[in-house]
N, C-alpha and C positions, 0 to 999 in steps of 0.2 A: 271391532272397527272394520270399515269397508272402504276400499279405494274407489273413487269415481274415475273411470278411464275413458279416453276418447274412443268411441266405438268405430267399427268399420263404416265409413261413410259412403264410398262408391269406389268402383274399380280404378278410376283415374284420379281420385283424391286421396292423398296420403298425409296431408297436414291441413291445419286451419289456424285461425287466429282467435284468441279469446276476445270476443267483442264486448260482452257484458255479463257480469255476475248477477244472477237473479236472486241468489241467496247469499247472506253474509255470515261470517263465523258467529256461532251462537244461535242462529235461526233454526227453528224446528223444520224438519224435512220429512215429508211423507214418501212412502215407496211409490216410485213412478212419477214423482213431482219434478218439474224442470228446475234445474239449479244454475245452469250456465248456458249462454248462447255463444256458439262458434260461428265465425264468418269464414266461408271458403270461397274459392274462385267461381263456384256455381250458385249456391244458395246459402242462406243462413240455417243453421241446425241447432235446435235446443236439446241439450243432453239431460237425461233424467238420472235420478238416484235409484239404485237397485235396493237400497236399504232405507228403512225408516229410522229416524233418530234426530241427531243434531249435527249440523255442519261444523266440524271441529276446526278444519284448516283449509285454506285455499293454497294449493301448491303453485299456482300460476297467477300472474297478474293480467289485468286487461291490457291487450296489446301484445302479449307473448304468443309466439308461434309454437304450436303443440303438434305432436305426431300422433297418428293412429295407434292406439294401444298404450299411450302414455298416461300416467296417473296425474290428475289435475286437482283433486280435492280428496279430503278424508271425511267420512261421515261416521259418527259414533253411534252405535246402535242403541235403541231403547229411548224412552221418553225421559226428559229431564237431564239429558247428558250434559247440557251446557251449565246446569246449576250444580252438578255433582262435584266439580272441582272446588268451588268456593265452600261447599259444605264440608268436604274433607279437610280443607285448609283450616276451617274454623275449629274442627274437632282436634286437630293436631296442635293448634296454636297454644292451648293451655299447657300441654306437655312441654312444648319447647320453651314456654315462658318460665316454667319452673326451673329449667336447666340454665337458660340464659335470658333474662328479662330484657337485656339491652338489645337483643336481636329483633324484638317485636316491631319497633318502628320501621326497621328495614324490610321486614316481611310485609307489613301493611303497605309500604310504598311499592313493593314488587307486585302486590295484588292489584293496585290501582293502574299500573302501566298497561296490562293487557286490555283492560276496559277502555282505556283511551285509544289504544291501537285499533280496536274493533270499529271505532267510529270513522276511521280514515277512509275505507273504501267508499262509503256513501258520500264523502266530500270530494271525490275525485273530479278533476276537471274533465269535461267531455272532450275527447280527442280521438283522432284516428289511430289505428294500430301503428302505422308508419311514424306518426308524430311521437307516440309514446316511446317507440324503440329508439328514435333519434335523440329524444330528450334524455333517455337513460344513458346513451352512449356519450353525450356531451355534458352530462351532469347539470342539466337545465331544469329548473322548477317550472312545470307546466302552468301553475297558477299565475306566474309572472309573464306569460306569453300572451300578448294581445292578438286578437283575431278579427277579421272582417266578416267571418261567416255569420249570417243572420241568426243561426241557431246557437252561436257561441262555441261551435266545435273547433278545436285547434287542429290545424292541418300541418303536414310536413313542411310546406313552404312557409308557414307562420314561424315554425321553430327555426328554419334556416334564416329567415329575416331577422328574428330576435337575436340569434347568435352573432350576426354581423353588425348589430347596432352598438353604439358607444355604451360604456358602463352606466351612464345616467339614464339610459332608456327604460330600464325595468320599472322606475318609479311611475311611469305613465300607465303601466298595465293595470294595477289595482284601481287606479283612479278612474279609468275609463269604464269599468263595469258598473260601479254605483251610479255613474252619470246616466248610463243606459237604463238601469233599473228604476231610477227616480224620474224618468222622463214623464212629464205630466200627460194624462190621458184626457182627451176631450170627451165628456160624457155624451155629447151630441153625435160623436163618431166612434161608436164602440167597435172594438176589435176582439178577436179571439185567437189565442196562440195555441198551437197544437204541435207537439213534438212529432217529427217524421218517424214513421215506423222503420225498423231496420231494413225491411224489404224495400220500402220506398227509397231509403238512402242508397241501397245497393243498386236499384233500378236507375236512379239519378246518376250515380257514378258511372255505371256502364254506358249509359246513353251518351254522357259527355265524353267518355273515353273513345267511343266509336267515332264521334264527330271530330275529335282531335287527331285521330290516327288514320282514319280511312278517307280516301278521296271520293266522297259520296256524291252521287249524281242520280237524278230521277228522270225517267222517261214515262210518257203517258200514252194511252190509247183508249178506245171505247169499244164495247162489245154489245152487239145486238143479241139480247137474251131470249129472243122469240123461240128459237128451236129448243133450247133447254127447258124453258117454261112449258112449252107444249108437251115435251116428252115427260116431264114430271107430272103434268096434269093427267096424262093418259095412264101412267104407270104407278102413280103414288099409292093407290089403294092395294093393288096386287103386290107391290113391293113390300108394303107394310105387313100384309098377311103372310108373305113367304119368309120375311126376315125379322119381323118384330122390331123394326126400326124404320124411321121415316126417311124418305129420300130427300135430302137437302141439296143445297148448291155446293157445299164444301167438297163432297166426293167428286163432283164434276171438275172443280178447279184443281183438286189434288191430282187427279188423273192427267189433266192437261199439263200441269206443271211438270210432272214426272217425264212425260213424253218430250216436252220441250227441253228439259234438262239433259236428256240423252243426246239430243241434237246439239245443244250448246253447253258442254260439260264445264266450262270455266265458271258458270254461275252455280255449280255444285262443288266448288273448290274452296280452299282457304289459303292464306299466306302464312308460311312458317319460316321466319327469317328471310333468306333470299331464295326460298323455294316455293313453288306452287304445288299444293297437294290436291290432286284431283280425286274426288271420292267416287268410287264405282258402286255405291249403294245410295239409297234414297230414303233417308229418315227426315220426314217433313214436319217441321214445327208449326203448330196451329195456335196463334195467339188467343188467349182467353182472358176476359176482363173479370177481375174479382174485386171484392170490397177493399182488399189490401194493395191492389195495383195489378198491372198487366203481367201475366205469366205465360210461358210458352212451352207446354208439354209437347212431346215428340211422338208422332205416329211412325212406328218402326216399319221398315221394308214396305213402304207405300206402293212400290212398283209391283209387288207380288200379291196385292190384296184386291178383292172385288169391291164393287160399290158398297155392298152391304157391310163388308168388313171395315171399310174406311169410315162409313157413317157410324157404325157401332163404336169403333175406337175413339172417334172424335167426341161422341156423346159421353162416353165413359170418362175420357180425359177432362172434359169440361166440368162434369159433375165432381170428380175428385179434386179439381182445382178449387172449385167454389166451396167444397167441404174441407179444404186444407188437408187432404189426404194424399197428395202427390208425394212420391219419394224422389230422391236424387236421380235414380235411374230413369224416371219419367221425363227429366228435364235436360238430360245430357245428350250430346252427340248429334244434334240436328244438323242437317246439311243445307237446308233452305227453309224459309219461313213464309207463311201466308197469314195475313192479318185482315180482318173484315170490319172496317169502320162503318160499313153500310148498315149494320144492325142498329147503330145509334143515329142513323140519318146522315152520315157524312157523304157529301157529294164528291169531294176531291181532297186528297191529302198527299203528303210526301212521307211515307213511312221511313223510320230510322232502322238501319241495319242491326241485326241481332248477332253481334260479333261472337266468334271470328268468321261467321258466314259472310259471303260477299253479295248476297242477293235476298231481297224480300219483296213479295208481291202484295200490293194493297188492293182489296176489293172495296167497292163503295155501293151506295144505295142505288136501287133500280128506279129510274124515272121514265115515264112515258113522254117521248119527245117526237116531234115531226122529223122524219128522216127522208131524204131524197133517195128514192128507189132507182130512178133514172133521170134523164133531163126533163121529163114531163110529169112524172108521177111522184107523189109524196104519201107516206103512210105514218101513222103513229106507231112507234115501236118501243118496247121496254129496253132502255139503254143503260149500260153501266160503264162508268169510267173506271179504268184500272191503272195502277201506277207501279212501276218497277224501280226500286232504288237499288243501286249496285255500286260496287267498289271499283272505281275507274283505274285503280292501280293495276288490276289484272283483267278487267272486263272492258273492252272497247265499246264505244257507242253503237257500232254496227251490230255487234253480237247481242247487246242488250235490247236494241230495237227489234231485231229479228226474233229474239226469244219471245218478246211480248206479242209480236204479230202472230207467231206460231200458236200461242195460247189463245189468242183471239179466233184464229181460224178453227181450232179444235172445238171451241165452245159454240161457235156459230154453226158448226156441223158436228153435233155430238156423236154421230155414228162413227166418226173417226176415232173417238176415244175407245170404242169397243174393238175396232180393228187394231188400234195401237197397243 
């Protein structure tokens, strides 16, 4: 037999919550196969079995908080482990029957009980870890708790509301579910239901949490990209030959952001209780779109890296994100985030903060527009709208606007980035 333990997750993560069991007792497990999904404050992690065999026992339930190094399941080595117990019981049954025939019915009843218990995990009500914990503490049956969640997921507030209702209220819970399931479907208006992935659920929760806790505000400006585009055009071939990576826009924006953050350090800070934590390092998160949702890997020590190193790191991170090969260390500790909706054609947007960060810069598509050069002259210029969302609790409007103006000035005169 082998214990399945919670592995080392990351330096700052010491515990997680059992989000979902992927294998149930009696299921065959291959070595390296995922058996359980843990939810941490950073990302969701699937834990593998180091032993091939049969999952004999789940030591923790969905919703339980577990510590790093703690055993959460037991795997019985070898094939057919799940069926070995019944076989042994059958062999011993005749011997016991000869001694005491009257004990046989009791033994048969005892054998049936584990089989019934094994079906329970698959019948679990979908509920958040907090809801499961509260329900256990209050002795509440989650199957009796009604919820307004469109996916049927029971939340903590649903359990709170259920506890405060009169005793007659539980009768309404079971009746409401069949009514929803039996709702007639108009064949002329087909629909498709798809369960949200755990990552999408986590993203949704964090975005809502940020909007509920931060005093978020967005300021806008526009950048004339003429100088950057001319520089890229002149240097892109030589840059690629020297560094084996293409010169993109992200390295210019990352450099500009780092210089501006040095001048306006509150945008590189976070709130911890009643304290402001100013970070004297620059780990810049770069949002990457994947099939499973938006993810933000972090480029470490961006202030110490060249254009080529920044471009290389960004390309590598984006590839790892799309191949689902990012580790927890790749996603932790960002101090500021850059997101580029322009690659999808977005002209303008208000990006949402990537908590606990207090600033995020949104890039957008480049459009040629007529621009007034002076009172008499106009020219067509490649223009980009940029947006800075910030937490107004610690960042004032003057500082936010000045930060964005600084980024604009640096990009419209990219030689300053080299001097900076």
